[in-house]
Each structure stands twice: as C-alpha cells, then as structure tokens.
C-alpha positions, 0 to 999 in steps of 0.5 A: 512471527511477530505482529507489527500493525493490529486493527481491532473492531474497527467501525466506520459509518457514513450516514446510514452505511456502515463501510467497516463493521467490527473489522479486525486484521493483524498484519505480521513483520515481513508478511504480504497480506492480501485484502480481497472483497466486492466493490463497496466491502469496504477496502479503501475505507479500511486502508483510509483508516490505517493511514489516518485519512479517515478516523474510526467511529469505533475500535482501535489501531496498533502499530508495533504496540502503540496505539495510533488511532488518533495519530495523524497521517504525518505522524503515521508516515514518518513513524513507519506506515507508507501508503503507496499514493500518499504523495499524489502529486507526481511533478511532470516536469521534474525528473523522475530522480528529483520526484524521489528526491522530494520525498526524501527531503519531506522525510528528512524534514528539510525546507524546499526553499532552497531546491536549486541547492538541494538537488545537488545534495548527495544526502537526497540524490543517494537515497532517491537513487537507491529507492528508484533501484529497488522498483527497477526504474534507475534507468529512467531517473533523468526522464521527465516524470510526465514522459513515463508510461503508466506503469512506470508512474505507478513504479515511481509512486512506489519509489516515492513512498519507499523513500519515506523509509517505511516499515509497513506499505499500504497498497490500494489496488496498484494494478488498476488500469495496467496492462497484462505486461504491466501487471507482471511487471508490478508483481514481480516488482512486489514480490521483490519487496516481500519480507523487506517489508510488511504489506497490505495489498488491496487488489482486484486482480486476484491472480496477483493477490494469490501469487503474492499474498502469505495470508488473504483476509476476504471483506463482506459489508465491512467485516472480515468473514475468512482470513487464511493462506491463499490455498485455504481461502481458495477452497472456503465454500463460505468465501466462494459463495460470498464473492469468488463464485462457485466456479473452480475456474474464478481462481 
C-alpha cells in the first residue's frame, strides 16, 4: 500500500517546551492511522502541523510526494487535506443542508454574495446531500443546525469536511464529550469511511481507536515510541509502561 502523507522529523518548540520532537509518521492510502498518547504528548500540535495551522521549526511534510511544509491551510484544504473541524463555525440559524452547501461553495471558489440564488443551485445542493448521506445525516437536512444534538453536530462538521472533497481526513478527538450511544454511532460512521479516505485519528477513546485503526502510533514527549497494528500495540511492553498501563484490562 503506497503512502499518501508523510511527516519527517517534525520539531515544534514553544519556548522551552518541545511539543513535537523529531516526529515521524507515514499515512498509507486508504488507511485509518490512530494516534494516541497521554495529555501533552504533542498529538494536537502534530495535527496542526499536518493541516498547516502551525509551521514546524524543523522537519518536512509530504503529501502525495510533494513537499507541502510551507503550504497554507487553504492550499492544503483545496489540495485534499481535510480537518474535521476546519470550518469551525456552524451557522445555527441555517439548515443542516445549507451549512454543507457553504462548504461546497467554498470548495468551488464561488462568491457568497448571491447566497439567496445559490440556495437553489443544484451544483451546490447535490454534493451537499451526498455528503450528508455519507455521514447518515440526510434525514436532518432541513432542520436548523442549532437544533441538532451534540453527536449530530459532530456528524455535520464531518459532512462539511467531506464536502471539500478531501483525500486525507485529520480527525482530532471526534468522540470527545459524546455519550456511549453517540460514540458508537460515530465509530460505525468512521468504519464506513475507512478505505475511501486516508484518515489520521487522534483519540483518547481507546475502544474506538482499537476498533477502527489499521495501525497505531503512540506519542510520548512529542516523539513516536511505537507504530504497529492494534494487536501488537496492545502487547508492547514499552507502550504499556509509558501509557496504557500494565493491566491488560486497560485495553
């Protein structure tokens, strides 16, 4: 399986704090790659660097063989790297469909000036409906976004990301704050996206990571201390001692 995204020796310092410390990671095409580690391990800073929100002090990032280390967030998004909450504002008074249509319109580079006309444009509404179907939220297309439950809002944010036509998805703790039922639904959703997108999943919910990931990288003090299949990570004594704990029940 060929690679689609690669980080090489990423270093990011914030004063005396080294958030990423020579971090290496390769994402294969169609792979869901889990990234785990304790708080402060550098997981979110790593995603920020992949998305272009934070520039590394050292190291390189390659996407489909091209060096994108200096590329902006917009260039990366339009090139095919989607961040799950890249569009951070959900318009609560707009319908669910209209929120996704805005993402489609951004992808097409259209002006928002004539939004009243754009609402009737099938070149916007059809891709938006398709994205909602992908995340199993089409039933709520006409509802106000502000009326959605917490888990549904996460689904909407993912739909808005998918509307940007990404090839890589960067997901930063999508299960955070969810109920067990909501988490189960999102796990099923992400399982359905596996293989169609290459996904980097940062998540504290170990059940979700081990259920979904093809490979898992474990971060500690900004560096990858292990990268392997979920089964091998579960048996890795170094990982157990550093993060997961010695008790097998922690898995």
